[in-house]
C-alpha positions as CSV (number, residue, x, y, z in Angstrom):
1,M,138.7,189.4,127.6
2,T,141.8,189.3,129.8
3,S,145.3,188.3,128.7
4,E,145.3,185.7,131.4
5,D,142.6,183.6,129.7
6,T,144.2,183.7,126.3
7,L,146.2,180.5,125.5
8,W,147.0,181.1,121.8
9,R,147.2,183.9,119.3
10,P,147.9,183.4,115.6
11,T,151.3,184.9,114.5
12,A,151.3,187.4,111.7
13,E,152.7,184.7,109.5
14,Q,149.9,182.3,110.4
15,V,147.3,185.0,109.7
16,E,148.9,185.9,106.4
17,A,149.0,182.2,105.2
18,S,145.5,181.2,106.3
19,N,142.7,180.3,103.9
20,L,140.4,182.8,105.7
21,T,142.8,185.7,104.9
22,R,143.0,184.5,101.3
23,Y,139.2,184.4,101.2
24,L,138.9,188.0,102.6
25,R,141.3,189.2,99.9
26,W,139.3,187.4,97.2
27,L,136.1,189.1,98.5
28,E,137.9,192.4,98.2
29,S,139.2,191.9,94.7
30,K,136.3,189.9,93.2
31,R,133.3,191.3,95.1
32,N,134.6,194.7,96.2
33,L,133.7,193.8,99.8
34,R,136.0,194.8,102.7
35,F,135.6,193.7,106.3
36,A,137.4,195.2,109.4
37,G,137.6,191.8,111.1
38,Y,135.9,188.5,111.7
39,S,132.9,189.9,113.5
40,E,132.0,192.0,110.5
41,L,132.6,189.2,108.1
42,W,130.3,186.9,110.2
43,R,127.5,189.5,110.4
44,W,127.6,189.8,106.6
45,S,127.6,186.0,106.1
46,V,124.4,185.5,108.1
47,T,122.7,188.6,106.7
48,D,123.3,188.4,102.9
49,L,122.9,184.6,102.5
50,E,122.8,184.8,98.8
51,A,126.0,186.7,98.4
52,F,127.9,184.7,101.1
53,W,127.0,181.2,99.9
54,G,127.4,182.2,96.3
55,S,130.9,183.4,97.1
56,I,131.7,180.1,98.8
57,A,130.7,178.2,95.6
58,D,132.8,180.6,93.5
59,F,135.8,180.7,95.8
60,F,136.1,177.0,96.0
61,D,135.3,176.5,92.3
62,V,132.3,174.2,92.8
63,R,131.9,172.1,89.7
64,F,128.3,172.6,88.7
65,R,127.5,170.4,85.7
66,T,124.3,172.5,85.4
67,P,124.6,176.0,86.9
68,P,122.1,177.1,89.5
69,E,119.2,179.5,88.8
70,R,120.1,181.4,91.9
71,V,121.7,180.7,95.3
72,I,118.6,180.5,97.5
73,A,115.0,180.4,96.4
74,D,113.4,180.6,99.8
75,R,115.1,181.3,103.1
76,V,112.3,180.0,105.4
77,M,112.9,177.3,107.9
78,P,112.1,174.5,107.3
79,G,112.0,174.4,103.6
80,A,114.9,176.6,102.3
81,S,115.8,175.7,98.7
82,W,119.5,176.1,97.9
83,F,121.0,176.4,94.5
84,P,117.9,175.3,92.6
85,G,118.5,173.8,89.2
86,A,122.1,173.0,89.9
87,R,123.6,169.5,89.3
88,L,126.8,168.2,90.7
89,N,128.4,165.3,92.5
90,Y,130.1,165.3,95.9
91,S,132.5,162.5,94.9
92,E,133.8,164.4,91.9
93,H,135.1,167.1,94.2
94,A,136.6,164.6,96.7
95,L,138.5,162.8,93.9
96,A,139.3,165.8,91.8
97,R,143.0,165.7,92.4
98,E,145.3,163.2,90.7
99,G,148.9,162.2,91.3
100,D,151.2,160.3,93.7
101,A,150.5,162.5,96.8
102,P,148.9,160.5,99.6
103,A,145.1,160.8,99.8
104,L,144.4,158.2,102.5
105,I,146.5,156.6,105.2
106,C,144.9,153.8,107.2
107,R,146.3,152.5,110.5
108,G,145.1,149.7,112.8
109,E,145.9,149.0,116.4
110,R,147.8,145.9,115.5
111,G,150.3,148.1,113.6
112,N,149.0,147.4,110.1
113,R,149.3,150.4,107.7
114,R,148.0,151.1,104.2
115,E,148.5,154.1,102.1
116,F,146.6,155.2,99.0
117,S,147.8,157.9,96.6
118,R,145.3,160.1,94.9
119,D,145.6,157.9,91.8
120,D,145.2,154.8,93.9
121,L,142.0,156.0,95.5
122,R,140.5,157.0,92.2
123,R,141.3,153.5,90.8
124,E,139.8,151.8,93.9
125,V,136.6,153.9,93.8
126,A,136.2,153.3,90.0
127,A,136.4,149.6,90.6
128,A,134.0,149.6,93.5
129,R,131.6,151.8,91.5
130,A,131.7,149.3,88.6
131,G,131.0,146.5,91.1
132,L,128.0,148.3,92.6
133,R,126.6,149.0,89.2
134,Q,126.8,145.3,88.4
135,L,124.8,144.7,91.5
136,G,122.1,147.0,90.2
137,I,122.9,150.0,92.3
138,G,121.8,153.4,90.8
139,A,120.6,156.8,91.9
140,G,118.4,156.7,95.0
141,D,119.3,153.2,96.0
142,R,120.6,152.7,99.6
143,V,123.9,151.1,100.3
144,A,124.3,150.2,104.0
145,A,127.7,149.6,105.6
146,Y,128.6,147.6,108.7
147,L,132.2,148.7,108.6
148,P,135.1,149.9,110.8
149,N,137.0,153.1,110.2
150,D,139.2,151.7,107.4
151,A,139.8,152.2,103.7
152,E,137.0,150.1,102.4
153,A,134.4,152.4,104.1
154,V,135.8,155.5,102.4
155,I,136.1,153.7,99.0
156,A,132.6,152.3,99.2
157,F,131.1,155.6,100.2
158,L,132.7,157.6,97.4
159,A,131.7,154.9,94.9
160,T,128.1,155.0,96.2
161,A,127.9,158.7,96.0
162,S,129.4,158.8,92.5
163,L,126.4,156.8,91.3
164,G,123.9,159.0,93.1
165,A,123.1,156.2,95.5
166,I,122.6,156.9,99.2
167,W,125.2,155.9,101.8
168,S,124.5,154.9,105.4
169,S,126.9,153.2,107.9
170,C,127.2,151.7,111.4
171,P,130.3,150.4,113.2
172,P,130.7,146.7,113.7
173,E,130.7,147.1,117.5
174,F,127.0,147.9,117.4
175,G,124.7,145.1,118.4
176,V,122.5,143.5,115.8
177,E,119.3,145.1,117.0
178,S,120.9,148.6,117.1
179,V,122.0,148.1,113.5
180,L,118.6,146.8,112.4
181,D,116.9,149.7,114.1
182,R,118.7,151.9,111.7
183,F,118.9,149.9,108.5
184,R,115.4,148.5,108.5
185,Q,114.1,152.1,108.2
186,I,116.0,152.8,104.9
187,E,115.5,149.4,103.1
188,P,119.0,149.0,101.7
189,K,119.6,147.2,98.4
190,V,123.2,146.2,99.2
191,L,125.0,145.7,102.5
192,I,128.8,145.9,102.8
193,G,130.0,144.4,106.1
194,V,132.9,142.8,108.0
195,D,132.7,139.5,109.8
196,R,135.3,140.5,112.4
197,Y,137.0,143.5,113.9
198,D,139.8,144.3,116.3
199,Y,139.4,146.4,119.4
200,N,141.5,146.7,122.6
201,G,143.9,144.0,121.6
202,R,141.2,141.4,120.8
203,A,139.7,140.1,117.6
204,Y,135.9,140.0,117.7
205,D,134.1,137.5,115.5
206,R,131.0,139.1,114.0
207,S,130.2,136.4,111.4
208,N,127.0,135.3,113.2
209,D,125.9,138.8,113.8
210,L,126.5,139.7,110.1
211,A,124.5,136.7,109.0
212,R,121.6,137.8,111.2
213,I,121.7,141.3,109.9
214,I,121.7,140.1,106.3
215,S,118.9,137.7,106.9
216,S,116.8,140.4,108.6
217,L,117.0,142.9,105.7
218,P,114.6,141.5,103.1
219,T,115.3,144.3,100.6
220,L,118.9,143.2,100.1
221,S,119.8,141.9,96.7
222,A,123.5,141.4,97.6
223,A,125.9,141.4,100.5
224,V,129.6,142.2,100.3
225,V,131.9,140.8,103.1
226,V,135.1,142.8,103.3
227,R,137.3,140.5,105.3
228,A,135.9,137.2,104.1
229,A,138.2,134.8,102.2
230,S,135.7,134.2,99.4
231,G,132.1,134.6,98.4
232,T,129.2,132.1,98.7
233,D,126.1,131.3,96.7
234,A,123.7,131.9,99.6
235,S,120.7,134.1,99.2
236,P,120.9,137.1,98.9
237,R,123.9,136.9,96.7
238,R,127.1,137.2,98.7
239,L,130.5,138.1,97.5
240,S,133.9,139.3,98.8
241,W,135.3,142.8,98.6
242,Q,137.9,141.4,96.2
243,E,135.1,140.1,93.9
244,L,133.2,143.5,94.1
245,T,136.3,145.4,93.0
246,A,137.8,142.8,90.6
247,E,137.4,144.8,87.4
248,S,139.1,148.0,86.6
249,A,136.9,150.7,85.1
250,E,136.7,154.3,84.2
251,L,135.9,156.7,87.0
252,V,132.7,158.5,86.2
253,F,130.5,160.8,88.3
254,D,126.8,161.0,87.7
255,P,125.6,164.6,88.2
256,M,122.8,164.9,90.8
257,P,120.5,167.7,91.8
258,F,122.0,169.9,94.5
259,D,119.5,168.6,97.0
260,H,119.8,164.9,96.0
261,P,120.4,162.7,99.1
262,L,124.1,162.0,99.8
263,W,123.9,160.0,103.0
264,I,121.7,159.1,105.9
265,L,122.9,159.8,109.4
266,Y,121.1,158.8,112.6
267,S,120.2,160.5,115.8
268,S,121.1,158.7,119.0
269,G,117.7,157.2,119.5
270,T,116.9,159.1,122.8
271,T,113.2,159.5,122.0
272,G,112.4,156.3,120.1
273,L,113.9,154.8,117.0
274,P,116.9,156.8,115.8
275,K,115.9,159.5,113.4
276,A,117.1,158.8,109.9
277,I,118.6,162.2,108.9
278,V,119.0,162.8,105.1
279,Q,121.6,165.3,103.9
280,G,122.3,166.3,100.3
281,H,125.3,166.3,97.9
282,G,125.4,170.1,97.5
283,G,124.5,171.2,101.0
284,I,127.2,169.0,102.5
285,L,129.7,170.0,99.8
286,V,129.5,173.8,100.3
287,E,129.3,173.5,104.1
288,H,132.3,171.3,104.5
289,L,134.4,173.3,102.0
290,K,133.6,176.4,104.1
291,Q,134.1,174.8,107.5
292,L,137.2,172.7,106.8
293,A,139.0,175.3,104.8
294,L,138.1,178.6,106.4
295,H,137.6,177.5,110.0
296,T,140.0,174.5,110.3
297,D,142.4,176.0,107.7
298,L,143.0,172.6,105.9
299,G,144.7,172.4,102.6
300,A,146.5,170.1,100.2
301,E,149.6,170.1,102.4
302,D,147.8,169.0,105.6
303,R,147.3,165.6,107.2
304,F,143.9,165.4,108.9
305,S,142.9,162.8,111.5
306,W,140.0,162.6,113.9
307,Y,139.3,159.6,116.1
308,T,135.9,158.4,115.2
309,T,133.8,155.4,114.2
310,T,131.6,155.1,111.1
311,G,128.6,155.6,113.3
312,W,129.4,159.2,114.2
313,M,129.1,162.2,112.0
314,M,132.8,163.0,112.6
315,W,133.6,160.2,110.2
316,N,131.7,161.9,107.4
317,Y,133.3,165.2,108.4
318,L,136.8,163.6,108.4
319,V,136.3,162.1,104.9
320,S,135.4,165.5,103.6
321,G,139.0,166.5,104.1
322,L,139.5,164.9,100.7
323,L,137.5,167.8,99.2
324,L,140.5,170.1,99.8
325,G,143.2,167.6,98.7
326,T,144.0,167.0,102.4
327,T,145.6,163.6,103.3
328,V,143.0,161.9,105.5
329,V,144.5,159.6,108.3
330,L,142.1,156.9,109.6
331,Y,142.6,154.8,112.8
332,D,140.7,151.6,113.4
333,G,140.9,150.4,117.0
334,S,140.8,151.4,120.6
335,P,142.2,154.8,121.6
336,G,143.5,153.2,124.8
337,W,145.4,150.2,123.5
338,P,148.1,149.3,124.1
339,D,148.0,152.5,126.2
340,L,146.5,156.0,126.1
341,N,149.3,157.2,123.9
342,A,148.0,155.2,120.9
343,L,146.5,158.2,119.1
344,Y,149.4,160.5,120.0
345,R,151.8,157.9,118.6
346,L,149.7,157.9,115.4
347,A,149.8,161.7,115.1
348,D,153.5,161.8,115.6
349,E,154.4,158.9,113.3
350,E,152.1,160.1,110.5
351,A,153.1,163.8,110.8
352,V,149.4,164.7,111.4
353,T,148.9,168.5,111.2
354,C,145.3,168.6,112.5
355,F,144.5,166.0,115.1
356,G,141.0,165.7,116.4
357,V,139.6,163.7,119.3
358,S,136.7,164.0,121.8
359,A,136.7,166.2,124.8
360,P,136.1,163.2,127.2
361,F,139.2,161.5,125.7
362,L,141.4,164.6,126.4
363,M,140.0,164.7,130.0
364,A,140.8,161.0,130.4
365,C,144.4,161.7,129.4
366,R,144.6,164.5,131.8
367,A,143.2,162.3,134.6
368,A,145.7,159.6,133.8
369,G,148.6,162.1,134.1
370,L,149.7,161.7,130.5
371,E,152.4,164.0,129.1
372,P,152.5,163.1,125.4
373,G,154.5,166.3,124.7
374,R,157.5,164.8,126.5
375,Q,157.3,161.5,124.6
376,F,156.6,162.7,121.1
377,D,158.1,165.6,119.0
378,F,154.8,166.6,117.2
379,E,156.9,168.6,114.7
380,A,154.1,168.7,112.2
381,L,151.2,169.2,114.6
382,R,149.7,172.7,114.4
383,A,146.1,172.2,115.5
384,V,144.2,170.0,118.0
385,G,140.4,169.6,117.5
386,S,138.0,168.8,120.3
387,T,134.3,167.9,120.0
388,G,131.7,165.5,121.3
389,A,131.2,167.3,124.6
390,P,132.2,170.7,126.1
391,L,135.9,170.8,126.9
392,P,136.3,172.5,130.3
393,A,139.0,175.2,130.9
394,E,141.3,172.7,132.6
395,G,141.2,170.6,129.5
396,F,142.4,173.5,127.5
397,D,145.3,174.0,130.0
398,W,146.3,170.3,129.8
399,V,146.6,170.4,126.0
400,V,148.8,173.5,126.0
401,E,150.9,172.3,128.9
402,H,151.2,168.6,128.1
403,V,150.7,168.2,124.3
404,K,152.2,171.2,122.6
405,S,152.6,174.7,124.0
406,D,152.0,176.6,120.7
407,V,149.3,174.4,119.3
408,W,146.0,175.9,118.1
409,L,143.2,174.3,120.1
410,G,140.0,174.4,118.0
411,S,136.9,173.4,119.9
412,L,133.9,172.5,117.7
413,S,130.2,172.1,118.5
414,G,127.4,171.3,116.2
415,G,125.5,168.1,115.6
416,T,124.7,165.1,113.5
417,D,121.6,167.0,112.4
418,V,123.8,169.3,110.2
419,C,127.0,167.3,110.1
420,T,129.1,170.4,110.9
421,G,129.9,172.9,113.7
422,F,127.6,175.8,114.5
423,V,130.4,177.3,116.5
424,G,134.1,176.4,116.1
425,P,137.7,177.5,115.5
426,S,139.0,180.6,113.7
427,P,142.6,180.9,112.4
428,L,142.4,184.7,112.9
429,Q,141.3,185.0,116.6
430,P,142.7,184.1,120.0
431,V,141.9,180.9,121.9
432,R,140.5,181.6,125.3
433,R,140.4,179.0,128.1
434,G,137.2,176.9,128.0
435,R,135.7,178.9,125.1
436,V,134.8,178.1,121.5
437,Q,136.5,180.8,119.3
438,C,133.6,182.0,117.1
439,R,130.2,181.4,115.5
440,S,130.8,179.7,112.1
441,L,130.4,181.7,109.0
442,G,126.9,181.4,107.5
443,A,125.5,180.1,110.8
444,R,123.3,182.6,112.5
445,V,123.7,181.2,116.0
446,E,122.0,183.1,118.9
447,A,121.3,182.4,122.6
448,F,117.6,182.8,123.2
449,D,116.1,183.4,126.7
450,E,112.8,181.8,127.6
451,D,110.9,184.5,125.8
452,G,112.7,184.0,122.6
453,H,115.0,187.1,122.8
454,A,118.6,186.9,121.8
455,V,120.9,187.5,124.8
456,T,124.6,188.1,125.2
457,G,126.8,187.2,128.2
458,Q,124.2,184.8,129.7
459,V,123.2,181.2,129.1
460,G,120.3,180.6,126.7
461,E,119.0,178.1,124.2
462,L,121.2,177.6,121.1
463,V,119.1,178.5,118.1
464,L,119.6,179.3,114.4
465,T,117.5,182.1,113.0
466,E,118.6,181.5,109.4
467,P,118.9,178.3,107.4
468,L,122.1,176.4,106.6
469,P,122.7,174.4,103.4
470,S,123.5,171.2,105.3
471,M,120.3,171.1,107.3
472,P,118.4,167.9,106.7
473,L,116.6,167.6,103.5
474,F,114.1,165.4,105.4
475,F,113.9,162.4,107.7
476,W,113.5,159.1,106.0
477,N,109.9,157.8,106.2
478,D,108.6,161.2,107.4
479,D,106.6,162.0,104.3
480,S,104.5,164.8,106.0
481,G,107.6,166.4,107.6
482,E,105.9,166.3,110.9
483,R,108.7,164.6,112.8
484,Y,111.3,166.9,111.3
485,R,109.3,170.0,112.2
486,N,108.7,168.7,115.7
487,S,112.4,167.9,116.2
488,Y,113.6,171.5,115.7
489,F,110.8,174.0,115.1
490,D,108.1,173.1,117.7
491,H,109.2,175.8,120.2
492,W,109.8,178.9,118.1
493,P,108.2,178.6,114.7
494,G,110.7,179.4,111.9
495,V,113.7,179.1,114.4
496,W,115.9,176.0,114.7
497,R,116.1,175.0,118.4
498,H,119.0,172.7,118.8
499,G,118.8,171.5,122.4
500,D,122.1,172.9,123.7
501,W,122.7,175.5,126.2
502,I,125.1,178.2,125.0
503,E,126.5,181.5,126.3
504,I,127.8,183.9,123.7
505,D,130.3,186.7,124.7
506,E,130.5,190.1,123.1
507,D,133.6,189.0,121.1
508,G,131.6,186.2,119.5
509,S,133.3,183.4,121.5
510,S,131.0,181.0,123.3
511,V,130.7,178.3,126.0
512,I,128.5,175.2,125.4
513,Y,126.9,173.8,128.5
514,G,125.8,170.5,127.1
515,R,122.6,169.0,125.8
516,S,119.4,168.7,127.6
517,D,118.9,165.2,126.4
518,S,120.7,162.1,127.8
519,T,122.8,160.7,124.9
520,L,125.2,158.0,126.1
521,N,128.7,158.5,124.7
522,R,130.9,155.6,125.5
523,G,134.4,155.4,123.9
524,G,133.1,157.1,120.7
525,V,130.0,154.9,120.4
526,R,127.0,157.1,120.8
527,M,123.6,155.7,121.8
528,G,120.3,157.1,123.1
529,T,118.6,156.0,126.3
530,S,115.6,154.7,124.4
531,E,117.8,152.1,122.6
532,F,119.2,151.1,126.0
533,Y,115.7,150.7,127.5
534,R,114.5,148.6,124.6
535,A,117.4,146.2,125.2
536,A,116.8,146.1,129.0
537,A,113.1,145.3,128.4
538,E,114.1,141.9,127.0
539,L,115.4,140.8,130.4
540,A,112.6,139.1,132.3
541,E,114.2,140.0,135.7
542,V,114.0,143.7,135.0
543,E,110.7,145.5,135.1
544,D,111.9,149.0,134.6
545,C,115.2,150.9,134.7
546,V,116.9,154.3,134.2
547,I,120.4,154.7,132.7
548,V,122.7,157.6,133.4
549,D,126.2,158.3,131.9
550,T,128.3,160.6,134.1
551,G,131.1,160.8,131.6
552,S,130.5,164.5,130.9
553,L,130.5,165.3,134.6
554,D,133.5,163.6,136.1
555,R,136.9,162.5,135.0
556,E,136.4,158.8,135.0
557,G,132.8,158.7,133.7
558,K,130.6,155.8,134.8
559,L,127.5,154.2,133.3
560,W,125.0,153.8,136.2
561,L,122.0,151.5,135.8
562,F,119.1,151.7,138.3
563,V,116.7,148.7,138.0
564,V,113.3,147.8,139.3
565,L,113.4,144.1,139.6
566,A,110.5,141.6,139.0
567,E,108.8,140.3,142.1
568,G,110.9,137.8,144.0
569,V,114.1,138.7,142.2
570,A,117.2,139.9,144.1
571,L,120.2,141.7,142.6
572,D,123.3,139.6,143.2
573,A,126.6,139.2,141.3
574,A,125.2,136.6,139.0
575,L,122.2,138.7,137.9
576,A,124.4,141.8,137.5
577,G,126.8,139.8,135.3
578,R,123.9,138.5,133.2
579,I,122.5,142.1,132.8
580,R,125.9,143.4,131.7
581,R,126.5,140.5,129.2
582,H,123.0,141.0,127.6
583,L,123.5,144.8,127.2
584,R,127.0,144.5,125.8
585,T,125.8,141.9,123.3
586,R,122.6,143.7,122.4
587,L,124.0,147.2,122.2
588,S,127.8,147.3,122.1
589,P,130.8,146.1,124.2
590,R,131.1,149.6,125.6
591,H,127.6,149.9,127.0
592,G,127.9,147.5,129.9
593,P,126.9,149.4,133.1
594,D,129.8,150.2,135.5
595,E,127.4,150.3,138.4
596,I,124.0,148.5,138.9
597,R,121.7,149.4,141.7
598,A,118.2,148.0,142.6
599,I,115.6,150.5,143.6
600,P,111.9,150.1,144.3
601,E,110.6,152.7,141.8
602,I,112.0,154.8,138.9
603,P,111.7,158.6,139.6
604,T,109.4,160.2,137.0
605,T,107.7,163.5,136.3
606,L,104.0,163.8,136.4
607,S,103.9,163.1,132.7
608,G,105.9,159.9,133.2
609,K,109.3,161.1,131.9
610,K,112.3,159.5,133.6
611,L,114.6,161.9,135.5
612,E,117.8,161.1,133.7
613,V,119.3,164.6,133.9
614,P,118.5,165.3,137.5
615,I,119.9,161.9,138.5
616,K,123.0,162.8,136.6
617,R,123.3,166.0,138.6
618,I,122.9,164.1,141.9
619,L,125.6,161.6,140.9
620,A,127.9,164.6,140.2
621,G,127.4,165.7,143.8
622,E,124.7,168.3,143.5
623,P,122.3,168.4,146.5
624,V,119.0,166.7,145.8
625,E,117.0,169.9,146.7
626,T,118.7,171.8,143.9
627,A,119.0,168.9,141.4
628,V,115.3,168.2,141.3
629,N,112.0,169.8,142.3
630,V,110.4,167.0,144.2
631,G,107.1,168.7,144.0
632,T,106.9,168.0,140.2
633,L,107.4,164.3,140.6
634,K,104.8,161.6,140.2
635,N,106.5,159.6,143.0
636,P,108.5,162.0,145.3
637,E,109.7,159.3,147.6
638,S,111.5,157.5,144.8
639,I,114.3,160.0,144.8
640,A,115.2,159.3,148.5
641,A,115.2,155.6,147.7
642,L,117.6,156.1,144.8
643,V,120.0,158.2,146.9
644,A,119.9,155.6,149.6
645,A,121.0,153.0,147.0
646,L,124.2,154.9,146.1
């Protein structure tokens, strides 16, 4: 490490006041364990799993209604059994604190603002819980949400979890088929949705789409419309949010087994229907307590905001700030309206202490020449979080130079699969340009070479060689577990292979070089290519296509669509417009292609796989001869035709 690449070091006062220092002292006084530094602590945390995760439960005073028989019954992957016999409830921990301190602040792009104290939030959740019970919701039932990032989503989620029911959500900008691809799999009993939403200065009417979603889910017994004026007598039963929450009630939490499902998240759908990933009450609870308190250093005096939608795991991660008594600040709207300073304005006005966004957003601000540090005071701001894609070194420089010079820039990388970061920030270590500070406690992250050997200082496959409590319990409708095993454990048995490239330095810091898949991430709405191809297949004029998002490779980021057209069809402005409109309606307003090119044939491998990643490299300026091995292609001439169409 050189001093030139170090952008931030914690002061002695910051180290002393950190939750991680408090935890180290607790280990010394309560467990007689002493560690010389973070590396030693991390090594112990991934070696003695029982002692480490047991200490997390004790340090954070996890409220076990029934105590566990032990911490881990079996540490194999897949199949590790955590805290067997224990019973608890996630919502009980999120709503443990009472009083007038703000728990939730909700802002919209039109300037609307709502604030809920801890007591307010408890009352709202109790009322929503009572309403859901009247609709017949109990443990194991699925409650699906078609909601923006606003208060009702948080309230409905906590009410659902308090009953032991299972939560799942999509943002209202998702097209109908994208929503149904997710919700049909889990057969929800109740749907909570909106019939309109605001984005980029416009109001979008979703009443027809909401009606189609409701009518296409035959398992629904009721639908709750959040922004409707009143309920109707249509079948299934429909009622307004006001009707659902009309009666005050006592706040009760039903204790659930540690591995009882809490929520269902979804993969991006790159290789078929999105995987319905089930995570549990206890696993998420102990993981998020550890990650948010010890790594992000959140506490009851903090205000925590992360720009997200309800369709991204960062929404779930953000809401877990409530576990620590942190004030959670939500934003519903476009990050670029009325200008790119919208989120910085929010952070300044709401005195946000930890402000999280995506790496592409930070790079877009840099490309636009923004200098928010000149416009806003950011007196409260102590940390900026970045995730969603690797943040390059120049992105680190921009934050320090143009947001706040002494801010702690915490880069985080993990995944929906575990709803946390494998690697992330540390309040005790320096921040180096372009690097993630550390491997997270309890996460035995290694870089494997092609022979399955751990390597240091060179790029390898990101793997976990020990289990984490927040790993999926299972995939929905995967009774044999085959799809789950094939997703992570097909390459090295007993080792979780995540699909990212990582380089780990001697000091434990790392660089993530991105995924090998082709997830499309447009303005916070993440979608897999297979979903895109299913939508494009509905167009009679399009016989085949390949979609590539260059957003992680250049400052502007474009969505390129290459199409093979039906015989006799030519690509003109009218057809291009029709294609864009169809895809925006079918998928989301943010997934209309920026560029459409007609080509005679889609480049594929011998096995028929489309060359999304090599095409992305070509679009980034890499020579064809290094971007793709033409000898491995089923149709080598197709690459030259594609390049000619650029």
